[in-house]
N, C-alpha and C positions, 0 to 999 in steps of 0.2 A: 820648402818645409811646409808641411801636412797639415791645413787647420782641420780642430773637431768641428763634429758635426753640430751644427743649431744645438741640438737637446742632448747633446752626450751628455753622460753622469747626472742628469735629473734624476733619477731614480734612487741614487746612492746620496746626494744631498737631501733628497727629501727624506730618506730614513735618517739624517743626521739631525735633519731640524724637529723633525718628531722625537726623536733622543731626547735633544736639550728642552725640550717642551712638555716633554711626558705629566712630569710633577705638577707645572702648573697648569696643562689642560686638563691630568685628573681634577684637582681642585675644583676649578670652574665647574665639569663634570657634575662633580658626586654633589656641589654645593646647591647648584639649579635644581639637580635632579630631587634631593632631600626637601627642598623647598617646596616644589611641585607636591610633590608626595605628600608633604606634612601640612603644606596647607588644602586640600582636599580633603585629606582627615579630619582637620580642625573644621572647617567650615561644616561641613559634615554634621557633626557633634554641636555647633553653635548653632546652628539655623536649621533643625531636622524637620520640619513641616511646612507645607506653602505658605504658609499666615507668616513664619518668619522670614523667611525667603523674600517673601512678597514687601515686607516693612524694609529689608536691607536694598530691593531693588528701588523702590521708593527716595531712599535717601541717595544711591549713587544716578538719580537721574537728573542732579542738579549740577549746575555749571562748572562749579570748582572741581566736583568729581569726576566728570566728563573729562576736564583736563588732567586731573592726574592720572586714571585708569582707562578711560577711553570711554567710545560707544556704548550706551547700556543695552547692546540688543537683547532680546529675551525678556524685556522687564513684566511684558504683561503675563507669563507662565514663567517664572524662574525657576530654572531646574538647577540642580546641584553643578551640572555641566556648564550653564551659561552664566553662573554664579562665580563660578572659579577665572572663568575665560574674563571676564569684565574684574576681577579683582587682582588677578595676576600676568595675564598674558604681557602687558605693557611694561612691568618689570624684568620679565624674562626675556623680552626683546632688548631691551636698552642692555640689560648687563650680558648678553650674545654678543651685541655688536660692539662695546667698549674691549671684551676680551678680544674682537677679530681686529677691532683699531689696534690696540696694543700688542699683537703676534704680527700682524703686518707691518708695522712699521719698524719691530725689531728686525723682523729678518729681511726687509725690503731696503733700509734707509740703514740703519741701526749699525749694522755689517758693513755698509760702505763706508759710514764716516770712521768706524774704528780702525779701517784700515785690513781687515780680516777679507774682504771680497775679493779685493786686488791681489790678494795671495794664491786665493781659490781660484781666480781667473788666470793665474800663471800655470795652474797644471792645466792637462788636457780636457778642459769643461767646454762646453758650448756655450756660445753668449746666450740663449735662455733659459740655462739649465738653471742657475742661480734665482732668478724670479720666478719660474716656475717650480722648482722645489719650494720657495717663499708662501707663494700663495695655496700650492699642496697643503702644506702643514696648516695654513687659517682652515682651507677646504673639508681636512680632516677633524678639527677641532670643532669647526660648525657641526659636521655632520656626528659627530659624539655627543655633542650636547643636543639637538635635534632627537636622536634614538634615547637619549636617556629619559627627554621631557615623555616621550610616548610612553619608555617602561613605565616610568613611576606613575601617569595619568592609569595606565592598564593594570599596576600594580594596588591603585587606590579606587580602583572599580570605574574608570570613565575610559575604557579600552574602545577602540575600532576607530571608523576611520576620521572623527573629528579628532581623536589624538595622534593620528598620524599626520593630518591636516598642522597640527598645532605644534609637530615636532618638525614638520616640513617648512613651515613658515618661519619657524626660530631661527634654522640653518641656514634658509636664504637670506634673513634677513642681516644676520652677519655677515654672509656673504657680500653682500650689498656694501655695507659700512668695511667690510675688508678691503673692496675693494675701490671705497671711495682714498682708503688710507694710501692703496697701492698709487693713485693721483699724486695725493698730496706729496707723497714720498718722492715724487719728481720735481715738485715744485720750489724743494726749500734741501738746503744742504745737511740739515739739522734733524736728527730723531725725533727730540722733542718738539721742535715746530711743526712737524711733521703730522705728530699723533695728536698733537694741541688742535691743527687747523682740523683736522678728522673727526676730532671730538668735539670741535665748534659744529661744524655739520651734523654731528649727530643732536647736538641742543636746539638748532631750527628746524629740524625737522621733527623735534618732539613740539616744539610751540607753535610750528605750521600744524602739526596735527593736531595737536587739544586746540587750538581756536578756530580750524575746522569743525571740528566736534560741537566744539561751545556755538556755534552758528547755526547749525544741525545733528541734532543729538546722533542721528545716524550715519552721519558724514555729508559735510557741503562739498563743493566742488575743489574749497580748498585743501580738504584733509587728503585729497589724494596727490598733491605735490610733495607726500611725505612718504619714503618706505615703511616708517612704522603703522601706516594707515592701511597700508596695503593688505600686512597679514593679518590685520585684526576684522579686515571688512571678507575674510572670510567665511566671518560667521559661523565659526566654530559650536557646534552644541542646540544652535537655534535654525540655523537654516544653511548648511553647509555647501560653500561656491570654491572652488579651486582655482578659476580663473584670476583671479589680483594676484596670484602668485606667477602668475606669468611675466608679472609688470615687472618683480622681482627680481628675477632670472634674465630679463632683458636689459636691464639696467647692469646688472653683474659684467653680463660680456661687452657691454657699450663700455663702461668704466675702463675692464681689464685692458679692452682694444685701445683706449684710451691712453692708457699707464703705458702701455707698449711702444706706441707712436713716440709719447713725452719723452721715453727713456731714451729714444733714439737720435734726439735733438739735445743732447746733453755731454757732458764727459764725465767720468768714472769720478764720482766722489763729488761734481758739484751738482747744484740744484738750477732749472731755469729762471730761479728767478734770484739775478746773479747779488751776492752780498754787498753792500754798501761800502766802497773803502770809507777807512777809520781816518780822522783828522791828522792832521802832520802831526800833532802836538797832541797828548792826553792831557787831559783836563786835571785841574789841581785836585778835585776831589776822588780821582781814582787812585793818588797815593797814599788815601786810608782804607783802611778795612774794610769800613764801614762803607763808604762811599763805593768800593769795587763790588763789592755784595748786593749794595742795589743798583749796581748796572749791570749785574748776572741776572739777578731778578726780575729786574723790570719788566722785562716781555712776558714773563709767565704771571707776575702779579696783575697787570694791565687786563692780560687774555680772561682769567677768571674772577678779574672785579667787575668786566663788562658784563661777562655774563652772569654772574650773581645780579648785577642790578637789574638785567633785562628780566629773568624768573622773578624776582623781585616783584618789578612794577607789573608784570602779567598776573600775578595770583593775587597782587593785591589789589585788584579789578574785580576781581573776583569773590571779595571778602563779604561781602554781604547777600550773594546768591543764595549761600545753604539757608538763610535765614528767610531767605523769599520763598523758596521753594518749598521748604518745613512747613512754614506758615501754611501755604494751599491745598496741605494734606492734613487734615483732621484726624486721621486714624493714629498718624505717627505722633503728634503733638502731643497726642494722649498717653502715648508711650515714652515721652522724652523726661527724663529727669532734669535737664536743665534748659533754665529760663531762655525762651527763643531772642530778649533782648540781648544776652551774654553769647551768641553762637559767632557771631561774627570776630567778638573779641577771643575767643578760643581757635575761631578757624584761623584768622592772623596771627595768632599765636605759635598753633603749629607748623605754621610755614615756615614761619622764622626759625624754628629748629629746623626744620629742611633747608633751608638755606646755610644754618651753622654746618653742616656736612660737609657743606661743598667748603666753606673756612678749612675744614679739618683737611680735607683731601690734598687743599693748595699747601698747608703747612707741612703735611709728611713729604709732600715732593719736592717743596724748596730744603728742606733738612736733609732728605736725602742728595740733592746737589752737594753737598759737603763731601760725601762719599764720590760722587761721580768727579769732583773735581780733584779729589786725592790720588784717584786712580787714572784719570790722566797726566797726571805729574805736574799740575798746576799749582796744587798747595806746597807741593814740595819747593817748588820755584820763588813762592812768596815768603817761607819762611827761610830758607836762602837768603833771602835778602835784609835779613836782621829780624824779622816781623815776630815776636813772640808766641807762640803757642794758643794761649790762650787767649793773646787780645784776637787771634783770628778766631777763634774756636766762637768764643763769644761776641764779637763784632758782627759775625755773622748771624748769630741765633738773634740777637741784639734787632739786625735788619727785617728779619722772619717774623719778630715779634710784633714791631711797629706795623708792617704790611700786614698782618694778621686783624689786627687791631683796626685799621682801615677800610678792610675787606669786611669784618662785620659791620662796622657805619654804615658803609656805604648799602650793604644789604638791608638794613634796618630801615634808612632813610629812604630806600627805593620802597621797599614795600609799603612802608607807612604814607608814599606818595599814592601809590597804588591806593590804598585803603582809603585816604583824603580825595581824590578826585572821585568816587563811587559813593562815600559818606556823605562829603562835606565837610565833615568834622578833621578841624587843621591839626588838634591835639595827635592823631594818630602820629604823625612823624617824628616826633619828640618821644611819646613812649616805646615803639617800635624801634628807634634806635640805642635808646638805653636798656630796652629787652633784648637785643643784639649783643651789646657788651657784656650781660652777665655771661654769654660764652664762652670768654676769654679762659675763666678758667680750665673750662672743658678743651679748650683747643690748646691750651700749653699743657696738657697733662699729656693729649696724645704727640703733639712736638716732642714735649721733653722724654717720653719712652722711645721716641724716633732717633733722637739725639743719643740716647745712653746706647742704644744700639751699635750706631752708627759709632762713639765713640769707644764703646768697648769691644764690641763685636762687626766690624763693618761687614763682613762677610756675608751673616745672615741679615743684616738690617733691612732688607728687603722683606723680609715679614711683617714690618710696619703697617703694608697693605693690608694684611690679614687683619689688623686691627680697624683699619678704615673699613674693612669689606663688614665684617661684626657689629660695627657701629650703626652704618645702614642698613643693615639688615633687622636691627632691632628697633631702628624708627620706621621702618618702612612694616615690618611683619611682628615685630612683638607682642602687641597689642591683639593684631589677627592670630596668631598661635597662640595668643595664651602664654607665652614664657615665662615662666616662674620668677619672682619677683628679684630671687640674686642675681638671674640671668639678665632681667633687664637693666640692674645695677651696676653692669659690668660695665657699661657703655657711658661714659662721662656724660654726654650729651643726654641721654635719659638723665642725669642726676639733676641736671640743671633744672630750676623751675620755669614754668613757661609764662614768662611774662609776656604781657601785662594781664593776663588772665587769671594766674595764683599769683599767689602773696611771696613776697623773696624769700628765700630760705640761706640763713648765711651760713650756717654749717655743712653741705658739700660743696658750697664756692669755697670756703676757707681749705676743707680738705682738699679739695682737685689742685688747689693754688700750691698749698705745702708740697704735695704729690711732684706737682711740674716741677717747682723749683728744684725739689730733692734729684730728681731725675738729674736735671739739667747738670747741677752739680756733678754728679755722678759719670755724666757724660763727660763733662771737661777733665775731670780726674783721669778718667780711661785714656781720652784721648793724649793726652798730658805724658803718660806713661809709655803709650805703644808703640812698637814701628808704624811708621807710613807705610801703604798698602800702593801698589803699582808700580 
């Protein structure tokens, strides 16, 4: 029997992957290109002269701003290009990295987990063809995003070598984290665990870069341990240098080589980290719907909770830095309409809203697990054992709700602990824990919408991630792009009062709660009436 060449059918598999990814890749490309183009035009309008830009530069030199955006290169002569990079580059890099991780995990591990890869390899396909096609699809998506960034900058009037450097840095950063996902896919047999581990690496890279840049505003030795810093250290529109991008290219090659080597040491469908054998007898809690749901969601919840706590502590320790920085700049204090004493409170409230975005993302992923369980046939097995449909549905959602409340509470406590460590005021922990719980109605609304899609139209339930993307977009860029009020208010998180810097507003919270409960009811009714999928 003749064995296929190692790379046989790579081109065909690559074309198949590109076809499968065409819609999601196009959405990522258009969204990022539109954000870059719109941000440049908005910044040009909002900060039309040197005085306005220099005032903005002074604000971005605070440790809190550096943590969230990166090193403020060119602050002494703050051009439109330097401002755009400082305001936007980190967000574009992180978004591209997330896209690459999700695509790589999908093609490298999810196809293997589902059994489709075994079917493909039964055909005359080379042993290296499937992984090569998978990573090739990620590379094409990253290249498309990079090219779109260049075109958007050029269309907005910021073309040239610096625009090319930004596009190349974006693509290479995406490739780095796509390669990270290729490695994590070898460690575990589950796609969710692979992508979750890779996203944790991205979160660690964000914190390392932020901590390093806070130590030294132009980047300390610690910053250089983060691929995100390498892209920003090209110093686009200030003092362009290309060599940091070589680090990204080199790390990508090393990680890909590691993924290939690791893949040779495991069986198809297995991971290098073998799953622990289960106990001989199941625990009594697994005999209940809530116990089973908790067990299935426990790993994801602990991962999200740990990340939120870590980010909360990190952000909390920076809470008073903005006030200290602005107090040292008389020109800025004359322009501010906010009392300096309230800046720490305002910053903490804003950070709390960002942490709530993480809880929203967790809830959407947890509710979508219902569709995954159904497609895999496990829901049918549970229902065949005599469990009523509504008990299964509502029990799962109840567990998600409790975990969401715990995640919010932990986020608030962690942020409060960080602020307390910096200011010495112990009241922050309780205030921010209470403020975090104020986002429960917003989380319920988004989770209810996701449940409604799963219950009524499960095949389009993935659109829930578009809602998450919009909520994140409004939180990060809504004010910067001066979006109209109606567009801002489409985000449930935006409707939540920024406690403790703002007063309680019962009306929007009651409205979100009512909408969320109505959507959950509609979801239950839809699931009760429709046929199972899978």
